[in-house]
C-alpha positions in Angstrom: -0.1 37.5 -28.3 -2.7 37.6 -25.4 -3.0 34.5 -23.3 -6.6 35.2 -22.4 -8.3 35.5 -19.0 -7.3 32.1 -17.8 -3.6 32.9 -18.4 -3.9 36.3 -16.6 -5.2 34.6 -13.4 -2.3 32.3 -12.9 -0.4 32.8 -9.7 2.4 30.3 -10.0 2.9 26.7 -9.0 1.9 25.9 -5.5 4.4 23.6 -3.7 3.9 21.1 -0.8 7.3 19.6 -1.4 9.0 21.1 1.7 8.5 19.4 5.0 5.4 17.2 5.5 4.7 14.1 7.5 5.3 10.4 6.7 2.9 8.1 8.5 2.6 4.3 8.5 -0.9 3.5 9.7 -3.0 0.4 10.0 -6.6 0.7 9.0 -9.3 -1.9 9.7 -13.0 -2.1 9.2 -15.3 -5.0 8.1 -16.3 -3.1 5.0 -12.9 -1.9 3.9 -12.4 -3.1 0.3 -11.4 -6.8 0.3 -11.3 -7.0 4.1 -13.7 -10.1 4.2 -11.4 -11.9 1.8 -8.3 -11.1 3.8 -10.0 -12.5 6.9 -10.7 -15.8 5.2 -7.3 -16.2 3.6 -4.6 -15.2 6.2 -1.8 -16.9 4.3 -2.2 -14.5 1.4 -0.6 -11.0 1.2 -2.4 -8.6 -1.1 -1.0 -5.4 -2.7 -3.3 -3.1 -4.7 -1.8 -1.9 -8.0 -4.2 0.8 -9.1 -7.8 2.0 -9.2 -9.6 3.2 -12.2 -13.2 4.1 -13.0 -15.3 2.7 -15.9 -18.8 3.7 -17.1 -19.4 6.4 -14.6 -19.2 5.1 -11.0 -18.0 1.6 -11.6 -14.6 1.5 -9.8 -12.2 -1.2 -10.8 -9.2 -2.4 -8.7 -6.2 -4.5 -9.8 -4.4 -6.3 -7.0 -1.5 -8.7 -6.7 -1.8 -11.6 -4.3 1.2 -13.5 -2.9 0.8 -17.0 -1.4 1.5 -20.7 -1.5 -2.0 -21.6 -2.8 -4.9 -19.5 -4.1 -8.0 -21.7 -3.9 -9.1 -20.4 -0.6 -8.4 -16.8 -1.6 -10.4 -17.1 -4.9 -13.3 -18.7 -3.1 -13.4 -15.8 -0.6 -13.3 -13.3 -3.5 -16.4 -14.8 -5.0 -18.5 -14.1 -1.8 -16.8 -10.9 -0.7 -19.6 -8.2 -0.4 -17.1 -5.4 -1.0 -16.2 -6.6 -4.5 -17.9 -8.2 -7.5 -16.9 -9.7 -10.9 -13.5 -11.0 -9.8 -11.2 -11.9 -12.8 -7.9 -13.7 -12.7 -5.6 -11.6 -15.0 -2.2 -13.2 -14.6 -0.7 -16.1 -12.8 2.9 -16.9 -11.6 4.3 -19.5 -9.3 4.0 -17.5 -6.1 1.7 -14.7 -7.1 -1.5 -13.9 -9.1 -3.0 -10.7 -10.4 -6.8 -10.1 -10.1 -9.2 -7.5 -11.3 -12.3 -6.7 -9.1 -15.1 -4.2 -9.2 -15.8 -2.4 -6.0 -19.4 -2.5 -4.7 -21.3 0.3 -3.0 -20.5 -1.3 0.3 -16.8 -1.0 -0.1 -15.0 1.6 2.0 -11.9 3.1 0.4 -9.4 5.8 1.5 -7.6 6.8 -1.7 -10.1 9.7 -2.5 -9.9 11.1 1.0 -6.1 10.9 1.0 -6.0 13.0 -2.2 -8.7 15.4 -0.8 -6.6 16.3 2.2 -3.5 16.7 0.0 -1.9 13.4 0.9 -0.2 10.7 -1.2 -0.2 6.9 -0.8 3.4 5.7 -0.8 2.9 2.0 -0.2 0.0 -0.3 0.8 -0.3 -4.0 1.6 -2.5 -6.3 3.6 -1.7 -7.5 7.1 -3.3 -10.1 9.4 -5.7 -7.4 10.7 -6.4 -4.8 8.0 -4.4 -2.7 5.6 -0.9 -1.2 6.3 -0.5 2.1 4.4 2.4 4.5 4.2 1.2 8.0 3.5 2.7 11.4 3.0 0.8 14.4 4.3 1.7 18.0 3.6 1.3 18.8 7.3 -0.3 18.0 10.7 -3.7 19.4 9.7 -4.0 17.0 6.8 -3.1 14.0 9.0 -5.7 15.1 11.5 -8.4 15.5 8.8 -7.6 12.0 7.5 -7.8 10.6 11.1 -11.2 12.3 11.6 -12.5 10.9 8.4 -11.6 7.4 9.6 -13.2 7.9 13.0 -16.4 9.2 11.4 -16.6 5.9 9.4 -15.6 3.8 12.5 -12.4 2.7 10.7 -9.7 1.6 13.2 -6.8 4.1 12.8 -3.5 3.0 14.4 -0.3 4.8 13.8 2.7 2.4 13.6 5.4 5.0 12.6 5.4 8.7 12.3 8.3 11.0 11.2 8.8 14.4 9.5 9.6 14.3 5.8 12.6 16.6 5.5 13.3 18.3 2.2 15.2 15.9 0.0 15.0 13.0 2.4 13.7 10.1 0.3 15.7 7.3 1.8 17.6 5.0 -0.5 17.2 5.8 -4.2 14.9 3.3 -6.0 13.4 1.7 -2.9 10.0 2.3 -1.4 9.9 2.9 2.4 8.7 -0.7 3.0 11.5 -2.2 0.8 14.0 -0.1 2.7 12.7 -1.3 6.0 12.8 -4.9 4.8 16.4 -4.7 3.7 17.5 -2.7 6.8 16.0 -5.4 9.1 17.4 -8.2 7.0 20.9 -6.6 7.1 20.9 -5.7 10.8 19.7 -9.2 11.8 22.3 -11.0 9.8 20.2 -12.4 6.9 23.0 -11.9 4.5 25.7 -13.3 6.8 27.1 -16.9 6.6 25.6 -18.6 8.5 22.4 -16.5 8.4 21.4 -14.8 11.6 17.7 -14.7 10.7 15.6 -16.9 8.4 13.0 -15.7 5.9 10.2 -17.1 8.1 11.6 -15.0 11.1 11.8 -11.9 8.9 8.1 -12.5 7.9 7.1 -12.7 11.6 9.2 -9.6 12.5 7.6 -7.5 9.7 4.1 -8.9 9.9 4.3 -10.2 6.3 3.1 -13.6 5.2 5.9 -16.2 4.8 4.9 -16.8 1.2 5.5 -13.1 0.3 8.8 -12.4 2.0 11.0 -14.2 -0.6 9.3 -12.3 -3.5 9.6 -9.0 -1.6 13.3 -9.6 -0.9 14.1 -10.3 -4.5 12.2 -7.2 -5.7 13.9 -5.0 -3.1 17.4 -6.3 -4.0 16.7 -5.9 -7.7 15.5 -2.3 -7.2 18.6 -1.5 -5.1 21.0 -3.1 -7.7 19.1 -1.3 -10.5 19.4 2.1 -8.9 23.1 1.6 -7.8 24.7 -0.2 -10.8 23.1 2.0 -13.5 
């Protein structure tokens, strides 16, 4: 049976799985999404969960915020010009989940990342912008993403850069950031008795808020146990 014209034009699956570049970068701009809120609540660490689009161009973002208290963060959300209609979705002792709608003023980078063939591996807030781990298929894609940031006056700072060798994914079950956290904790003696480094010192070393480091450690250890013991 004929597969039609569309089937006859297929040329096979194109692969970008071999090689590539892993880059951890810091991006900063006053109009990056949620940047005004981050500046007004430095004790909060924010991790975006996912974006979606409703009713045409209305972009909705779900984020998890980690911190000791959330009053200051929620007040900042209400006056942040990059988002509107903030909603508290879930609450836990040390974290809360929010839904926000991005305004026309908000600058994002997810679409440009996909446009150049890249993929966001991990993203979280820092004291001075967003820290993102990205995988690009090659140098040209990284350069294109950098040029996009410069054209929008977005500060683009590379923290780490390495080649992504075929099959080199680090520890099974861990994100690159979780692997970094456990590596530093282990090397600095966090699991020793007595401990060689405290959670507060780990937070300072990795530029993570003190309120988020405990939760991140538990999640990383749980992921490692889950992938190893099963």
